[in-house]
C-alpha positions as CSV (number, residue, x, y, z in Angstrom):
1,X,-87.0,-22.8,-102.4
2,X,-90.0,-24.8,-103.6
3,X,-89.6,-26.4,-107.1
4,X,-92.2,-27.4,-109.6
5,X,-92.6,-31.1,-109.8
6,X,-92.0,-30.9,-113.6
7,X,-88.7,-28.9,-113.4
8,X,-85.5,-30.4,-112.3
9,X,-82.2,-28.7,-111.4
10,X,-81.0,-28.8,-115.1
11,X,-84.3,-27.1,-116.2
12,X,-83.9,-24.4,-113.5
13,X,-80.2,-23.8,-114.5
14,X,-81.2,-23.5,-118.1
15,X,-84.0,-21.0,-117.2
16,X,-81.6,-19.0,-115.0
17,X,-79.2,-18.6,-117.9
18,X,-81.9,-17.8,-120.5
19,X,-83.5,-15.2,-118.2
20,X,-80.2,-13.2,-118.1
21,X,-79.5,-13.6,-121.8
22,X,-81.7,-15.7,-124.1
23,X,-79.1,-15.5,-126.9
24,X,-76.6,-17.8,-125.2
25,X,-76.0,-20.7,-127.6
26,X,-77.3,-24.0,-126.4
27,X,-73.8,-25.5,-126.7
28,X,-72.5,-22.9,-124.1
29,X,-75.5,-23.5,-121.8
30,X,-74.7,-27.3,-122.0
31,X,-71.1,-26.6,-121.1
32,X,-72.1,-24.5,-118.1
33,X,-74.5,-27.1,-116.7
34,X,-72.8,-30.3,-117.9
35,X,-75.4,-31.4,-120.5
36,X,-75.1,-31.9,-124.3
37,X,-76.5,-29.2,-126.6
38,X,-79.2,-31.6,-127.9
39,X,-80.3,-32.3,-124.3
40,X,-80.5,-28.5,-123.7
41,X,-82.5,-28.0,-126.9
42,X,-85.0,-30.8,-125.9
43,X,-85.5,-29.3,-122.5
44,X,-86.0,-25.7,-123.9
45,X,-88.5,-27.0,-126.4
46,X,-90.4,-28.9,-123.7
47,X,-90.5,-25.8,-121.5
48,X,-91.7,-23.7,-124.4
49,X,-94.5,-26.3,-125.2
50,X,-95.5,-26.5,-121.5
51,X,-95.7,-22.7,-121.2
52,X,-92.9,-22.4,-118.7
53,X,-91.0,-20.2,-121.2
54,X,-93.7,-17.8,-122.3
55,X,-91.7,-15.5,-124.7
56,X,-88.2,-14.7,-126.0
57,X,-88.1,-10.9,-126.1
58,X,-85.7,-7.9,-126.1
59,X,-86.0,-5.6,-123.2
60,X,-86.0,-2.0,-124.6
61,X,-85.1,1.2,-122.7
62,X,-88.3,3.3,-122.9
63,X,-86.4,6.5,-123.0
64,X,-84.4,5.3,-126.0
65,X,-87.6,5.0,-128.0
66,X,-89.1,8.3,-126.8
67,X,-91.3,6.8,-124.0
68,X,-89.5,8.4,-121.0
69,X,-92.4,8.6,-118.6
70,X,-93.4,5.6,-116.4
71,X,-96.5,5.8,-114.3
72,X,-97.9,3.4,-111.8
73,X,-101.7,3.6,-111.7
74,X,-104.0,2.2,-109.0
75,X,-107.5,1.7,-110.4
76,X,-110.7,1.2,-108.3
77,X,-113.9,0.0,-109.9
78,X,-117.5,0.2,-108.8
79,X,-118.9,-3.2,-109.9
80,X,-117.1,-6.5,-109.8
81,X,-119.5,-8.4,-112.1
82,X,-117.7,-10.9,-114.2
83,X,-118.6,-9.3,-117.5
84,X,-117.5,-5.8,-116.3
85,X,-114.2,-7.2,-114.9
86,X,-113.5,-8.9,-118.2
87,X,-114.3,-5.7,-120.1
88,X,-111.9,-3.6,-118.2
89,X,-109.2,-6.3,-118.4
90,X,-109.6,-6.3,-122.2
91,X,-109.3,-2.5,-122.3
92,X,-106.0,-2.7,-120.4
93,X,-104.8,-5.6,-122.6
94,X,-105.6,-3.5,-125.7
95,X,-103.8,-0.4,-124.5
96,X,-100.2,-0.6,-125.8
97,X,-99.2,2.0,-123.2
98,X,-100.0,-0.5,-120.4
99,X,-96.9,-2.6,-119.9
100,X,-98.1,-4.6,-116.9
101,X,-101.5,-5.1,-115.3
102,X,-102.3,-6.8,-112.1
103,X,-105.7,-7.5,-110.5
104,X,-105.0,-7.0,-106.8
105,X,-106.6,-7.1,-103.4
106,X,-106.8,-4.1,-101.1
107,X,-108.0,-0.5,-101.8
108,X,-107.2,-0.7,-105.5
109,X,-108.7,-3.4,-107.8
110,X,-106.0,-3.1,-110.5
111,X,-102.4,-1.8,-110.6
112,X,-101.0,-0.8,-114.0
113,X,-97.5,0.0,-115.2
114,X,-97.8,2.5,-118.0
115,X,-95.2,4.2,-120.3
116,X,-95.9,7.3,-122.3
117,X,-94.1,9.9,-124.3
118,X,-95.7,12.9,-122.6
119,X,-98.2,13.9,-119.9
120,X,-100.6,14.9,-122.7
121,X,-100.4,11.3,-123.9
122,X,-101.1,10.2,-120.4
123,X,-104.1,12.5,-120.2
124,X,-105.5,11.0,-123.4
125,X,-105.0,7.5,-122.0
126,X,-106.8,8.4,-118.8
127,X,-109.7,9.7,-120.8
128,X,-109.9,6.5,-122.8
129,X,-109.3,4.0,-120.0
130,X,-110.7,5.7,-116.9
131,X,-112.9,8.7,-117.5
132,X,-114.9,7.1,-120.4
133,X,-115.4,3.9,-118.4
134,X,-118.4,4.2,-116.0
135,X,-117.2,1.3,-114.0
136,X,-114.0,3.2,-112.9
137,X,-114.7,5.1,-109.7
138,X,-111.2,6.3,-109.0
139,X,-107.7,6.1,-110.1
140,X,-104.4,7.3,-108.6
141,X,-101.3,8.1,-110.6
142,X,-97.7,7.7,-109.3
143,X,-95.1,9.1,-111.6
144,X,-91.8,7.3,-111.5
145,X,-88.9,9.6,-110.9
146,X,-86.2,6.9,-111.5
147,X,-86.0,3.4,-112.9
148,X,-84.2,1.7,-110.1
149,X,-84.8,-1.9,-111.0
150,X,-86.5,-3.3,-114.1
151,X,-86.9,-6.9,-114.9
152,X,-89.0,-10.0,-115.0
153,X,-86.4,-12.5,-114.1
154,X,-87.4,-15.0,-111.4
155,X,-85.0,-16.1,-108.6
156,X,-84.5,-19.7,-109.6
157,X,-81.0,-20.6,-108.5
158,X,-79.6,-20.2,-105.0
159,X,-76.2,-18.7,-105.0
C-alpha cells in the first residue's frame, strides 16, 4: 500500500479507528496505538487543518428518516465548456437529494447517488436537474433494490 509522505503509521492507525467510530476518546485511541492522548490530539488537529480529515459526521439510515429510495443516475451532457460543466456541478451540489456526485469518463459524464422519499419526488428532481437543463442530453436511472454496503471508510491499515 502506498502511503502519503505526510502520514506515518500512527496517523494511519488513528484514521483507521476514527473512520470506524469518531467518538472513540483520544485516550483510548492512544492506548490502542501506544501514544499519549495529547499526541493523538495534536495529530488529529494537524490532519483536520491539512484537510486529511474532512468532516466528523453521523451516518444516518435513509429509511429511518423517510428517504427509503436510493437511485444511481448516469448523466450525459452535450457541451463540456468550462462554464457549463461548473453550472451543472453547482446544480448537483445544491440538490440535497444528491448524496454523492462523480464526474467520470466513459459513456456518462456524471454519476450521482440520490436519495428520495418517493418516485414522485424523484420525478420532480429529474425535472429540476435534467429536463430543465438544456445541456443534459440523456440520463439513466438505476433504482437500488438493496443497500448491500454503505460507507466512505478508506482501507488504511493492512490486517
